[in-house]
mmCIF file of the N, C-alpha and C atoms, coordinates in Angstrom:
data_MODEL
# 
_entry.id   MODEL 
# 
loop_
_atom_site.group_PDB 
_atom_site.id 
_atom_site.type_symbol 
_atom_site.label_atom_id 
_atom_site.label_alt_id 
_atom_site.label_comp_id 
_atom_site.label_asym_id 
_atom_site.label_entity_id 
_atom_site.label_seq_id 
_atom_site.pdbx_PDB_ins_code 
_atom_site.Cartn_x 
_atom_site.Cartn_y 
_atom_site.Cartn_z 
_atom_site.occupancy 
_atom_site.B_iso_or_equiv 
_atom_site.pdbx_formal_charge 
_atom_site.auth_seq_id 
_atom_site.auth_comp_id 
_atom_site.auth_asym_id 
_atom_site.auth_atom_id 
_atom_site.pdbx_PDB_model_num 
ATOM 1   N N  . UNK A 1 1  ? 53.522  95.033  89.500  1.00 0.00 ? 1  UNK A N  1 
ATOM 2   C CA . UNK A 1 1  ? 53.322  96.370  90.004  1.00 0.00 ? 1  UNK A CA 1 
ATOM 3   C C  . UNK A 1 1  ? 53.686  96.397  91.496  1.00 0.00 ? 1  UNK A C  1 
ATOM 4   N N  . UNK A 1 2  ? 54.346  97.431  91.940  1.00 0.00 ? 2  UNK A N  1 
ATOM 5   C CA . UNK A 1 2  ? 54.761  97.548  93.337  1.00 0.00 ? 2  UNK A CA 1 
ATOM 6   C C  . UNK A 1 2  ? 53.577  97.893  94.211  1.00 0.00 ? 2  UNK A C  1 
ATOM 7   N N  . UNK A 1 3  ? 53.617  97.400  95.428  1.00 0.00 ? 3  UNK A N  1 
ATOM 8   C CA . UNK A 1 3  ? 52.538  97.653  96.371  1.00 0.00 ? 3  UNK A CA 1 
ATOM 9   C C  . UNK A 1 3  ? 53.119  98.277  97.623  1.00 0.00 ? 3  UNK A C  1 
ATOM 10  N N  . UNK A 1 4  ? 52.338  99.158  98.242  1.00 0.00 ? 4  UNK A N  1 
ATOM 11  C CA . UNK A 1 4  ? 52.760  99.793  99.492  1.00 0.00 ? 4  UNK A CA 1 
ATOM 12  C C  . UNK A 1 4  ? 52.434  98.933  100.695 1.00 0.00 ? 4  UNK A C  1 
ATOM 13  N N  . UNK A 1 5  ? 51.585  97.943  100.508 1.00 0.00 ? 5  UNK A N  1 
ATOM 14  C CA . UNK A 1 5  ? 51.193  97.092  101.614 1.00 0.00 ? 5  UNK A CA 1 
ATOM 15  C C  . UNK A 1 5  ? 50.070  97.669  102.449 1.00 0.00 ? 5  UNK A C  1 
ATOM 16  N N  . UNK A 1 6  ? 49.475  98.774  102.021 1.00 0.00 ? 6  UNK A N  1 
ATOM 17  C CA . UNK A 1 6  ? 48.373  99.403  102.756 1.00 0.00 ? 6  UNK A CA 1 
ATOM 18  C C  . UNK A 1 6  ? 47.045  98.966  102.163 1.00 0.00 ? 6  UNK A C  1 
ATOM 19  N N  . UNK A 1 7  ? 46.094  98.702  103.068 1.00 0.00 ? 7  UNK A N  1 
ATOM 20  C CA . UNK A 1 7  ? 44.758  98.340  102.607 1.00 0.00 ? 7  UNK A CA 1 
ATOM 21  C C  . UNK A 1 7  ? 43.811  99.526  102.640 1.00 0.00 ? 7  UNK A C  1 
ATOM 22  N N  . UNK A 1 8  ? 44.033  100.462 103.579 1.00 0.00 ? 8  UNK A N  1 
ATOM 23  C CA . UNK A 1 8  ? 43.146  101.630 103.662 1.00 0.00 ? 8  UNK A CA 1 
ATOM 24  C C  . UNK A 1 8  ? 43.924  102.798 104.257 1.00 0.00 ? 8  UNK A C  1 
ATOM 25  N N  . UNK A 1 9  ? 43.343  103.952 104.175 1.00 0.00 ? 9  UNK A N  1 
ATOM 26  C CA . UNK A 1 9  ? 43.977  105.164 104.701 1.00 0.00 ? 9  UNK A CA 1 
ATOM 27  C C  . UNK A 1 9  ? 43.193  105.677 105.909 1.00 0.00 ? 9  UNK A C  1 
ATOM 28  N N  . UNK A 1 10 ? 42.732  104.782 106.739 1.00 0.00 ? 10 UNK A N  1 
ATOM 29  C CA . UNK A 1 10 ? 41.918  105.192 107.873 1.00 0.00 ? 10 UNK A CA 1 
ATOM 30  C C  . UNK A 1 10 ? 42.722  105.931 108.934 1.00 0.00 ? 10 UNK A C  1 
ATOM 31  N N  . UNK A 1 11 ? 44.010  105.654 109.071 1.00 0.00 ? 11 UNK A N  1 
ATOM 32  C CA . UNK A 1 11 ? 44.817  106.333 110.081 1.00 0.00 ? 11 UNK A CA 1 
ATOM 33  C C  . UNK A 1 11 ? 46.073  106.901 109.413 1.00 0.00 ? 11 UNK A C  1 
ATOM 34  N N  . UNK A 1 12 ? 45.980  108.095 108.827 1.00 0.00 ? 12 UNK A N  1 
ATOM 35  C CA . UNK A 1 12 ? 47.121  108.678 108.098 1.00 0.00 ? 12 UNK A CA 1 
ATOM 36  C C  . UNK A 1 12 ? 48.348  108.932 108.974 1.00 0.00 ? 12 UNK A C  1 
ATOM 37  N N  . UNK A 1 13 ? 48.197  109.112 110.270 1.00 0.00 ? 13 UNK A N  1 
ATOM 38  C CA . UNK A 1 13 ? 49.338  109.384 111.151 1.00 0.00 ? 13 UNK A CA 1 
ATOM 39  C C  . UNK A 1 13 ? 50.285  108.199 111.216 1.00 0.00 ? 13 UNK A C  1 
ATOM 40  N N  . UNK A 1 14 ? 49.791  106.997 111.017 1.00 0.00 ? 14 UNK A N  1 
ATOM 41  C CA . UNK A 1 14 ? 50.632  105.808 111.084 1.00 0.00 ? 14 UNK A CA 1 
ATOM 42  C C  . UNK A 1 14 ? 51.302  105.465 109.751 1.00 0.00 ? 14 UNK A C  1 
ATOM 43  N N  . UNK A 1 15 ? 50.857  106.094 108.685 1.00 0.00 ? 15 UNK A N  1 
ATOM 44  C CA . UNK A 1 15 ? 51.379  105.750 107.359 1.00 0.00 ? 15 UNK A CA 1 
ATOM 45  C C  . UNK A 1 15 ? 52.798  106.268 107.175 1.00 0.00 ? 15 UNK A C  1 
ATOM 46  N N  . UNK A 1 16 ? 53.041  107.518 107.517 1.00 0.00 ? 16 UNK A N  1 
ATOM 47  C CA . UNK A 1 16 ? 54.366  108.094 107.341 1.00 0.00 ? 16 UNK A CA 1 
ATOM 48  C C  . UNK A 1 16 ? 54.591  108.558 105.908 1.00 0.00 ? 16 UNK A C  1 
ATOM 49  N N  . UNK A 1 17 ? 55.837  108.740 105.547 1.00 0.00 ? 17 UNK A N  1 
ATOM 50  C CA . UNK A 1 17 ? 56.187  109.247 104.215 1.00 0.00 ? 17 UNK A CA 1 
ATOM 51  C C  . UNK A 1 17 ? 55.969  108.175 103.156 1.00 0.00 ? 17 UNK A C  1 
ATOM 52  N N  . UNK A 1 18 ? 55.438  108.617 102.009 1.00 0.00 ? 18 UNK A N  1 
ATOM 53  C CA . UNK A 1 18 ? 55.189  107.689 100.903 1.00 0.00 ? 18 UNK A CA 1 
ATOM 54  C C  . UNK A 1 18 ? 55.722  108.285 99.603  1.00 0.00 ? 18 UNK A C  1 
ATOM 55  N N  . UNK A 1 19 ? 57.026  108.341 99.477  1.00 0.00 ? 19 UNK A N  1 
ATOM 56  C CA . UNK A 1 19 ? 57.645  108.810 98.248  1.00 0.00 ? 19 UNK A CA 1 
ATOM 57  C C  . UNK A 1 19 ? 58.971  108.070 98.074  1.00 0.00 ? 19 UNK A C  1 
ATOM 58  N N  . UNK A 1 20 ? 59.469  108.028 96.856  1.00 0.00 ? 20 UNK A N  1 
ATOM 59  C CA . UNK A 1 20 ? 60.731  107.311 96.613  1.00 0.00 ? 20 UNK A CA 1 
ATOM 60  C C  . UNK A 1 20 ? 61.904  107.977 97.340  1.00 0.00 ? 20 UNK A C  1 
ATOM 61  N N  . UNK A 1 21 ? 62.789  107.189 97.855  1.00 0.00 ? 21 UNK A N  1 
ATOM 62  C CA . UNK A 1 21 ? 64.004  107.717 98.465  1.00 0.00 ? 21 UNK A CA 1 
ATOM 63  C C  . UNK A 1 21 ? 63.830  108.186 99.886  1.00 0.00 ? 21 UNK A C  1 
ATOM 64  N N  . UNK A 1 22 ? 62.831  107.687 100.592 1.00 0.00 ? 22 UNK A N  1 
ATOM 65  C CA . UNK A 1 22 ? 62.633  108.082 101.985 1.00 0.00 ? 22 UNK A CA 1 
ATOM 66  C C  . UNK A 1 22 ? 63.876  107.703 102.775 1.00 0.00 ? 22 UNK A C  1 
ATOM 67  N N  . UNK A 1 23 ? 64.419  108.672 103.502 1.00 0.00 ? 23 UNK A N  1 
ATOM 68  C CA . UNK A 1 23 ? 65.616  108.431 104.306 1.00 0.00 ? 23 UNK A CA 1 
ATOM 69  C C  . UNK A 1 23 ? 66.908  108.800 103.596 1.00 0.00 ? 23 UNK A C  1 
ATOM 70  N N  . UNK A 1 24 ? 66.837  109.066 102.302 1.00 0.00 ? 24 UNK A N  1 
ATOM 71  C CA . UNK A 1 24 ? 68.044  109.411 101.547 1.00 0.00 ? 24 UNK A CA 1 
ATOM 72  C C  . UNK A 1 24 ? 68.226  110.917 101.391 1.00 0.00 ? 24 UNK A C  1 
ATOM 73  N N  . UNK A 1 25 ? 67.385  111.695 102.045 1.00 0.00 ? 25 UNK A N  1 
ATOM 74  C CA . UNK A 1 25 ? 67.434  113.148 101.870 1.00 0.00 ? 25 UNK A CA 1 
ATOM 75  C C  . UNK A 1 25 ? 68.780  113.735 102.299 1.00 0.00 ? 25 UNK A C  1 
ATOM 76  N N  . UNK A 1 26 ? 69.291  113.296 103.443 1.00 0.00 ? 26 UNK A N  1 
ATOM 77  C CA . UNK A 1 26 ? 70.566  113.829 103.948 1.00 0.00 ? 26 UNK A CA 1 
ATOM 78  C C  . UNK A 1 26 ? 71.705  113.512 102.988 1.00 0.00 ? 26 UNK A C  1 
ATOM 79  N N  . UNK A 1 27 ? 71.746  112.297 102.485 1.00 0.00 ? 27 UNK A N  1 
ATOM 80  C CA . UNK A 1 27 ? 72.794  111.916 101.540 1.00 0.00 ? 27 UNK A CA 1 
ATOM 81  C C  . UNK A 1 27 ? 72.683  112.730 100.252 1.00 0.00 ? 27 UNK A C  1 
ATOM 82  N N  . UNK A 1 28 ? 71.466  112.931 99.776  1.00 0.00 ? 28 UNK A N  1 
ATOM 83  C CA . UNK A 1 28 ? 71.273  113.695 98.541  1.00 0.00 ? 28 UNK A CA 1 
ATOM 84  C C  . UNK A 1 28 ? 71.708  115.153 98.718  1.00 0.00 ? 28 UNK A C  1 
ATOM 85  N N  . UNK A 1 29 ? 71.369  115.746 99.866  1.00 0.00 ? 29 UNK A N  1 
ATOM 86  C CA . UNK A 1 29 ? 71.797  117.123 100.136 1.00 0.00 ? 29 UNK A CA 1 
ATOM 87  C C  . UNK A 1 29 ? 73.318  117.182 100.191 1.00 0.00 ? 29 UNK A C  1 
ATOM 88  N N  . UNK A 1 30 ? 73.943  116.207 100.835 1.00 0.00 ? 30 UNK A N  1 
ATOM 89  C CA . UNK A 1 30 ? 75.409  116.168 100.895 1.00 0.00 ? 30 UNK A CA 1 
ATOM 90  C C  . UNK A 1 30 ? 76.040  116.066 99.520  1.00 0.00 ? 30 UNK A C  1 
ATOM 91  N N  . UNK A 1 31 ? 75.479  115.212 98.671  1.00 0.00 ? 31 UNK A N  1 
ATOM 92  C CA . UNK A 1 31 ? 75.992  115.064 97.299  1.00 0.00 ? 31 UNK A CA 1 
ATOM 93  C C  . UNK A 1 31 ? 75.820  116.359 96.521  1.00 0.00 ? 31 UNK A C  1 
ATOM 94  N N  . UNK A 1 32 ? 74.653  116.979 96.647  1.00 0.00 ? 32 UNK A N  1 
ATOM 95  C CA . UNK A 1 32 ? 74.404  118.224 95.915  1.00 0.00 ? 32 UNK A CA 1 
ATOM 96  C C  . UNK A 1 32 ? 75.309  119.360 96.386  1.00 0.00 ? 32 UNK A C  1 
ATOM 97  N N  . UNK A 1 33 ? 75.541  119.449 97.690  1.00 0.00 ? 33 UNK A N  1 
ATOM 98  C CA . UNK A 1 33 ? 76.452  120.483 98.204  1.00 0.00 ? 33 UNK A CA 1 
ATOM 99  C C  . UNK A 1 33 ? 77.865  120.231 97.678  1.00 0.00 ? 33 UNK A C  1 
ATOM 100 N N  . UNK A 1 34 ? 78.302  118.983 97.662  1.00 0.00 ? 34 UNK A N  1 
ATOM 101 C CA . UNK A 1 34 ? 79.636  118.660 97.137  1.00 0.00 ? 34 UNK A CA 1 
ATOM 102 C C  . UNK A 1 34 ? 79.739  119.022 95.658  1.00 0.00 ? 34 UNK A C  1 
ATOM 103 N N  . UNK A 1 35 ? 78.705  118.726 94.876  1.00 0.00 ? 35 UNK A N  1 
ATOM 104 C CA . UNK A 1 35 ? 78.705  119.101 93.454  1.00 0.00 ? 35 UNK A CA 1 
ATOM 105 C C  . UNK A 1 35 ? 78.724  120.608 93.286  1.00 0.00 ? 35 UNK A C  1 
ATOM 106 N N  . UNK A 1 36 ? 77.978  121.313 94.102  1.00 0.00 ? 36 UNK A N  1 
ATOM 107 C CA . UNK A 1 36 ? 77.911  122.772 94.024  1.00 0.00 ? 36 UNK A CA 1 
ATOM 108 C C  . UNK A 1 36 ? 79.278  123.388 94.331  1.00 0.00 ? 36 UNK A C  1 
ATOM 109 N N  . UNK A 1 37 ? 79.923  122.923 95.394  1.00 0.00 ? 37 UNK A N  1 
ATOM 110 C CA . UNK A 1 37 ? 81.252  123.439 95.751  1.00 0.00 ? 37 UNK A CA 1 
ATOM 111 C C  . UNK A 1 37 ? 82.262  123.064 94.661  1.00 0.00 ? 37 UNK A C  1 
ATOM 112 N N  . UNK A 1 38 ? 82.176  121.838 94.148  1.00 0.00 ? 38 UNK A N  1 
ATOM 113 C CA . UNK A 1 38 ? 83.074  121.420 93.068  1.00 0.00 ? 38 UNK A CA 1 
ATOM 114 C C  . UNK A 1 38 ? 82.906  122.262 91.823  1.00 0.00 ? 38 UNK A C  1 
ATOM 115 N N  . UNK A 1 39 ? 81.673  122.610 91.498  1.00 0.00 ? 39 UNK A N  1 
ATOM 116 C CA . UNK A 1 39 ? 81.419  123.456 90.328  1.00 0.00 ? 39 UNK A CA 1 
ATOM 117 C C  . UNK A 1 39 ? 82.063  124.824 90.515  1.00 0.00 ? 39 UNK A C  1 
ATOM 118 N N  . UNK A 1 40 ? 81.943  125.401 91.724  1.00 0.00 ? 40 UNK A N  1 
ATOM 119 C CA . UNK A 1 40 ? 82.562  126.703 91.992  1.00 0.00 ? 40 UNK A CA 1 
ATOM 120 C C  . UNK A 1 40 ? 84.080  126.620 91.877  1.00 0.00 ? 40 UNK A C  1 
ATOM 121 N N  . UNK A 1 41 ? 84.677  125.571 92.389  1.00 0.00 ? 41 UNK A N  1 
ATOM 122 C CA . UNK A 1 41 ? 86.132  125.403 92.283  1.00 0.00 ? 41 UNK A CA 1 
ATOM 123 C C  . UNK A 1 41 ? 86.537  125.297 90.820  1.00 0.00 ? 41 UNK A C  1 
ATOM 124 N N  . UNK A 1 42 ? 85.807  124.506 90.039  1.00 0.00 ? 42 UNK A N  1 
ATOM 125 C CA . UNK A 1 42 ? 86.082  124.376 88.607  1.00 0.00 ? 42 UNK A CA 1 
ATOM 126 C C  . UNK A 1 42 ? 85.969  125.729 87.914  1.00 0.00 ? 42 UNK A C  1 
ATOM 127 N N  . UNK A 1 43 ? 84.916  126.496 88.210  1.00 0.00 ? 43 UNK A N  1 
ATOM 128 C CA . UNK A 1 43 ? 84.734  127.806 87.588  1.00 0.00 ? 43 UNK A CA 1 
ATOM 129 C C  . UNK A 1 43 ? 85.875  128.758 87.949  1.00 0.00 ? 43 UNK A C  1 
ATOM 130 N N  . UNK A 1 44 ? 86.288  128.739 89.198  1.00 0.00 ? 44 UNK A N  1 
ATOM 131 C CA . UNK A 1 44 ? 87.389  129.613 89.627  1.00 0.00 ? 44 UNK A CA 1 
ATOM 132 C C  . UNK A 1 44 ? 88.655  129.285 88.846  1.00 0.00 ? 44 UNK A C  1 
ATOM 133 N N  . UNK A 1 45 ? 88.952  128.013 88.677  1.00 0.00 ? 45 UNK A N  1 
ATOM 134 C CA . UNK A 1 45 ? 90.150  127.619 87.919  1.00 0.00 ? 45 UNK A CA 1 
ATOM 135 C C  . UNK A 1 45 ? 90.032  128.037 86.449  1.00 0.00 ? 45 UNK A C  1 
ATOM 136 N N  . UNK A 1 46 ? 88.861  127.851 85.854  1.00 0.00 ? 46 UNK A N  1 
ATOM 137 C CA . UNK A 1 46 ? 88.667  128.233 84.451  1.00 0.00 ? 46 UNK A CA 1 
ATOM 138 C C  . UNK A 1 46 ? 88.820  129.739 84.271  1.00 0.00 ? 46 UNK A C  1 
ATOM 139 N N  . UNK A 1 47 ? 88.179  130.513 85.131  1.00 0.00 ? 47 UNK A N  1 
ATOM 140 C CA . UNK A 1 47 ? 88.249  131.963 85.009  1.00 0.00 ? 47 UNK A CA 1 
ATOM 141 C C  . UNK A 1 47 ? 89.659  132.475 85.275  1.00 0.00 ? 47 UNK A C  1 
ATOM 142 N N  . UNK A 1 48 ? 90.353  131.868 86.216  1.00 0.00 ? 48 UNK A N  1 
ATOM 143 C CA . UNK A 1 48 ? 91.733  132.267 86.496  1.00 0.00 ? 48 UNK A CA 1 
ATOM 144 C C  . UNK A 1 48 ? 92.625  131.972 85.296  1.00 0.00 ? 48 UNK A C  1 
ATOM 145 N N  . UNK A 1 49 ? 92.395  130.844 84.633  1.00 0.00 ? 49 UNK A N  1 
ATOM 146 C CA . UNK A 1 49 ? 93.160  130.491 83.442  1.00 0.00 ? 49 UNK A CA 1 
ATOM 147 C C  . UNK A 1 49 ? 92.927  131.516 82.332  1.00 0.00 ? 49 UNK A C  1 
ATOM 148 N N  . UNK A 1 50 ? 91.659  131.877 82.107  1.00 0.00 ? 50 UNK A N  1 
ATOM 149 C CA . UNK A 1 50 ? 91.348  132.889 81.089  1.00 0.00 ? 50 UNK A CA 1 
ATOM 150 C C  . UNK A 1 50 ? 91.975  134.234 81.441  1.00 0.00 ? 50 UNK A C  1 
ATOM 151 N N  . UNK A 1 51 ? 91.928  134.591 82.715  1.00 0.00 ? 51 UNK A N  1 
ATOM 152 C CA . UNK A 1 51 ? 92.514  135.848 83.172  1.00 0.00 ? 51 UNK A CA 1 
ATOM 153 C C  . UNK A 1 51 ? 94.022  135.867 82.916  1.00 0.00 ? 51 UNK A C  1 
ATOM 154 N N  . UNK A 1 52 ? 94.697  134.761 83.248  1.00 0.00 ? 52 UNK A N  1 
ATOM 155 C CA . UNK A 1 52 ? 96.152  134.697 83.038  1.00 0.00 ? 52 UNK A CA 1 
ATOM 156 C C  . UNK A 1 52 ? 96.503  134.798 81.549  1.00 0.00 ? 52 UNK A C  1 
ATOM 157 N N  . UNK A 1 53 ? 95.697  134.149 80.685  1.00 0.00 ? 53 UNK A N  1 
ATOM 158 C CA . UNK A 1 53 ? 95.923  134.242 79.242  1.00 0.00 ? 53 UNK A CA 1 
ATOM 159 C C  . UNK A 1 53 ? 95.736  135.677 78.750  1.00 0.00 ? 53 UNK A C  1 
ATOM 160 N N  . UNK A 1 54 ? 94.725  136.356 79.262  1.00 0.00 ? 54 UNK A N  1 
ATOM 161 C CA . UNK A 1 54 ? 94.478  137.745 78.860  1.00 0.00 ? 54 UNK A CA 1 
ATOM 162 C C  . UNK A 1 54 ? 95.619  138.646 79.309  1.00 0.00 ? 54 UNK A C  1 
ATOM 163 N N  . UNK A 1 55 ? 96.076  138.471 80.531  1.00 0.00 ? 55 UNK A N  1 
ATOM 164 C CA . UNK A 1 55 ? 97.191  139.282 81.036  1.00 0.00 ? 55 UNK A CA 1 
ATOM 165 C C  . UNK A 1 55 ? 98.441  139.031 80.206  1.00 0.00 ? 55 UNK A C  1 
ATOM 166 N N  . UNK A 1 56 ? 98.684  137.775 79.855  1.00 0.00 ? 56 UNK A N  1 
ATOM 167 C CA . UNK A 1 56 ? 99.847  137.443 79.014  1.00 0.00 ? 56 UNK A CA 1 
ATOM 168 C C  . UNK A 1 56 ? 99.728  138.132 77.655  1.00 0.00 ? 56 UNK A C  1 
ATOM 169 N N  . UNK A 1 57 ? 98.543  138.086 77.057  1.00 0.00 ? 57 UNK A N  1 
ATOM 170 C CA . UNK A 1 57 ? 98.328  138.746 75.768  1.00 0.00 ? 57 UNK A CA 1 
ATOM 171 C C  . UNK A 1 57 ? 98.553  140.245 75.881  1.00 0.00 ? 57 UNK A C  1 
ATOM 172 N N  . UNK A 1 58 ? 97.995  140.850 76.921  1.00 0.00 ? 58 UNK A N  1 
ATOM 173 C CA . UNK A 1 58 ? 98.145  142.305 77.095  1.00 0.00 ? 58 UNK A CA 1 
ATOM 174 C C  . UNK A 1 58 ? 99.607  142.689 77.258  1.00 0.00 ? 58 UNK A C  1 
ATOM 175 N N  . UNK A 1 59 ? 100.371 141.856 77.934  1.00 0.00 ? 59 UNK A N  1 
ATOM 176 C CA . UNK A 1 59 ? 101.796 142.153 78.118  1.00 0.00 ? 59 UNK A CA 1 
ATOM 177 C C  . UNK A 1 59 ? 102.583 141.974 76.818  1.00 0.00 ? 59 UNK A C  1 
ATOM 178 N N  . UNK A 1 60 ? 102.167 140.998 75.997  1.00 0.00 ? 60 UNK A N  1 
ATOM 179 C CA . UNK A 1 60 ? 102.884 140.731 74.755  1.00 0.00 ? 60 UNK A CA 1 
ATOM 180 C C  . UNK A 1 60 ? 102.622 141.792 73.692  1.00 0.00 ? 60 UNK A C  1 
ATOM 181 N N  . UNK A 1 61 ? 101.368 142.162 73.481  1.00 0.00 ? 61 UNK A N  1 
ATOM 182 C CA . UNK A 1 61 ? 101.037 143.059 72.372  1.00 0.00 ? 61 UNK A CA 1 
ATOM 183 C C  . UNK A 1 61 ? 100.640 144.447 72.825  1.00 0.00 ? 61 UNK A C  1 
ATOM 184 N N  . UNK A 1 62 ? 100.454 144.626 74.105  1.00 0.00 ? 62 UNK A N  1 
ATOM 185 C CA . UNK A 1 62 ? 100.050 145.927 74.609  1.00 0.00 ? 62 UNK A CA 1 
ATOM 186 C C  . UNK A 1 62 ? 98.534  146.005 74.734  1.00 0.00 ? 62 UNK A C  1 
ATOM 187 N N  . UNK A 1 63 ? 98.119  146.749 75.712  1.00 0.00 ? 63 UNK A N  1 
ATOM 188 C CA . UNK A 1 63 ? 96.685  146.862 75.998  1.00 0.00 ? 63 UNK A CA 1 
ATOM 189 C C  . UNK A 1 63 ? 95.932  147.510 74.845  1.00 0.00 ? 63 UNK A C  1 
ATOM 190 N N  . UNK A 1 64 ? 96.489  148.516 74.261  1.00 0.00 ? 64 UNK A N  1 
ATOM 191 C CA . UNK A 1 64 ? 95.821  149.254 73.183  1.00 0.00 ? 64 UNK A CA 1 
ATOM 192 C C  . UNK A 1 64 ? 95.497  148.351 71.996  1.00 0.00 ? 64 UNK A C  1 
ATOM 193 N N  . UNK A 1 65 ? 96.466  147.552 71.555  1.00 0.00 ? 65 UNK A N  1 
ATOM 194 C CA . UNK A 1 65 ? 96.220  146.657 70.411  1.00 0.00 ? 65 UNK A CA 1 
ATOM 195 C C  . UNK A 1 65 ? 95.267  145.531 70.783  1.00 0.00 ? 65 UNK A C  1 
ATOM 196 N N  . UNK A 1 66 ? 95.391  144.989 71.970  1.00 0.00 ? 66 UNK A N  1 
ATOM 197 C CA . UNK A 1 66 ? 94.540  143.867 72.371  1.00 0.00 ? 66 UNK A CA 1 
ATOM 198 C C  . UNK A 1 66 ? 93.085  144.292 72.530  1.00 0.00 ? 66 UNK A C  1 
ATOM 199 N N  . UNK A 1 67 ? 92.836  145.502 72.967  1.00 0.00 ? 67 UNK A N  1 
ATOM 200 C CA . UNK A 1 67 ? 91.469  145.950 73.221  1.00 0.00 ? 67 UNK A CA 1 
ATOM 201 C C  . UNK A 1 67 ? 90.765  146.473 71.975  1.00 0.00 ? 67 UNK A C  1 
ATOM 202 N N  . UNK A 1 68 ? 91.462  146.659 70.881  1.00 0.00 ? 68 UNK A N  1 
ATOM 203 C CA . UNK A 1 68 ? 90.857  147.214 69.676  1.00 0.00 ? 68 UNK A CA 1 
ATOM 204 C C  . UNK A 1 68 ? 90.658  146.170 68.586  1.00 0.00 ? 68 UNK A C  1 
ATOM 205 N N  . UNK A 1 69 ? 90.410  144.960 68.932  1.00 0.00 ? 69 UNK A N  1 
ATOM 206 C CA . UNK A 1 69 ? 90.141  143.976 67.887  1.00 0.00 ? 69 UNK A CA 1 
ATOM 207 C C  . UNK A 1 69 ? 88.655  143.638 67.895  1.00 0.00 ? 69 UNK A C  1 
ATOM 208 N N  . UNK A 1 70 ? 88.084  143.535 66.721  1.00 0.00 ? 70 UNK A N  1 
ATOM 209 C CA . UNK A 1 70 ? 86.659  143.234 66.599  1.00 0.00 ? 70 UNK A CA 1 
ATOM 210 C C  . UNK A 1 70 ? 86.425  141.820 66.093  1.00 0.00 ? 70 UNK A C  1 
ATOM 211 N N  . UNK A 1 71 ? 87.396  141.252 65.397  1.00 0.00 ? 71 UNK A N  1 
ATOM 212 C CA . UNK A 1 71 ? 87.206  139.945 64.781  1.00 0.00 ? 71 UNK A CA 1 
ATOM 213 C C  . UNK A 1 71 ? 87.867  138.822 65.568  1.00 0.00 ? 71 UNK A C  1 
ATOM 214 N N  . UNK A 1 72 ? 88.509  139.118 66.671  1.00 0.00 ? 72 UNK A N  1 
ATOM 215 C CA . UNK A 1 72 ? 89.213  138.095 67.428  1.00 0.00 ? 72 UNK A CA 1 
ATOM 216 C C  . UNK A 1 72 ? 90.700  138.116 67.140  1.00 0.00 ? 72 UNK A C  1 
ATOM 217 N N  . UNK A 1 73 ? 91.100  138.824 66.079  1.00 0.00 ? 73 UNK A N  1 
ATOM 218 C CA . UNK A 1 73 ? 92.514  138.959 65.745  1.00 0.00 ? 73 UNK A CA 1 
ATOM 219 C C  . UNK A 1 73 ? 93.048  140.226 66.408  1.00 0.00 ? 73 UNK A C  1 
ATOM 220 N N  . UNK A 1 74 ? 94.329  140.231 66.682  1.00 0.00 ? 74 UNK A N  1 
ATOM 221 C CA . UNK A 1 74 ? 94.950  141.398 67.286  1.00 0.00 ? 74 UNK A CA 1 
ATOM 222 C C  . UNK A 1 74 ? 95.009  142.522 66.262  1.00 0.00 ? 74 UNK A C  1 
ATOM 223 N N  . UNK A 1 75 ? 94.640  143.705 66.675  1.00 0.00 ? 75 UNK A N  1 
ATOM 224 C CA . UNK A 1 75 ? 94.662  144.854 65.782  1.00 0.00 ? 75 UNK A CA 1 
ATOM 225 C C  . UNK A 1 75 ? 96.105  145.211 65.425  1.00 0.00 ? 75 UNK A C  1 
ATOM 226 N N  . UNK A 1 76 ? 96.291  145.652 64.200  1.00 0.00 ? 76 UNK A N  1 
ATOM 227 C CA . UNK A 1 76 ? 97.602  146.123 63.785  1.00 0.00 ? 76 UNK A CA 1 
ATOM 228 C C  . UNK A 1 76 ? 97.795  147.542 64.301  1.00 0.00 ? 76 UNK A C  1 
ATOM 229 N N  . UNK A 1 77 ? 99.012  148.012 64.235  1.00 0.00 ? 77 UNK A N  1 
ATOM 230 C CA . UNK A 1 77 ? 99.295  149.381 64.675  1.00 0.00 ? 77 UNK A CA 1 
ATOM 231 C C  . UNK A 1 77 ? 98.468  150.399 63.890  1.00 0.00 ? 77 UNK A C  1 
ATOM 232 N N  . UNK A 1 78 ? 98.301  150.151 62.572  1.00 0.00 ? 78 UNK A N  1 
ATOM 233 C CA . UNK A 1 78 ? 97.539  151.066 61.723  1.00 0.00 ? 78 UNK A CA 1 
ATOM 234 C C  . UNK A 1 78 ? 96.062  151.096 62.122  1.00 0.00 ? 78 UNK A C  1 
ATOM 235 N N  . UNK A 1 79 ? 95.487  149.961 62.438  1.00 0.00 ? 79 UNK A N  1 
ATOM 236 C CA . UNK A 1 79 ? 94.087  149.901 62.856  1.00 0.00 ? 79 UNK A CA 1 
ATOM 237 C C  . UNK A 1 79 ? 93.850  150.657 64.145  1.00 0.00 ? 79 UNK A C  1 
ATOM 238 N N  . UNK A 1 80 ? 94.785  150.569 65.072  1.00 0.00 ? 80 UNK A N  1 
ATOM 239 C CA . UNK A 1 80 ? 94.663  151.278 66.345  1.00 0.00 ? 80 UNK A CA 1 
ATOM 240 C C  . UNK A 1 80 ? 94.724  152.776 66.089  1.00 0.00 ? 80 UNK A C  1 
ATOM 241 N N  . UNK A 1 81 ? 95.598  153.221 65.199  1.00 0.00 ? 81 UNK A N  1 
ATOM 242 C CA . UNK A 1 81 ? 95.721  154.643 64.891  1.00 0.00 ? 81 UNK A CA 1 
ATOM 243 C C  . UNK A 1 81 ? 94.451  155.165 64.216  1.00 0.00 ? 81 UNK A C  1 
ATOM 244 N N  . UNK A 1 82 ? 93.853  154.371 63.328  1.00 0.00 ? 82 UNK A N  1 
ATOM 245 C CA . UNK A 1 82 ? 92.637  154.787 62.628  1.00 0.00 ? 82 UNK A CA 1 
ATOM 246 C C  . UNK A 1 82 ? 91.478  154.923 63.606  1.00 0.00 ? 82 UNK A C  1 
ATOM 247 N N  . UNK A 1 83 ? 91.345  154.012 64.553  1.00 0.00 ? 83 UNK A N  1 
ATOM 248 C CA . UNK A 1 83 ? 90.257  154.048 65.507  1.00 0.00 ? 83 UNK A CA 1 
ATOM 249 C C  . UNK A 1 83 ? 90.409  155.188 66.505  1.00 0.00 ? 83 UNK A C  1 
ATOM 250 N N  . UNK A 1 84 ? 91.611  155.618 66.749  1.00 0.00 ? 84 UNK A N  1 
ATOM 251 C CA . UNK A 1 84 ? 91.832  156.725 67.692  1.00 0.00 ? 84 UNK A CA 1 
ATOM 252 C C  . UNK A 1 84 ? 91.692  157.984 66.928  1.00 0.00 ? 84 UNK A C  1 
# 
């Protein structure tokens, strides 16, 4: 079992911090900020990719057909006419 080396708590001012990772707070904050910024960069790339795919689809089949699908498939011309 690990020991702190303290025999009593008569002078708490001299004890200092007693938790795991004392002194590593700055490094941990730096790592977390880097992960946070990296996550945002990853999300921006993913969303931009989805946006470009959607724009490509809209240009290929037209906005009207692309926006009128309920099952994930592109609506046919007849389906668009029925819904309008």
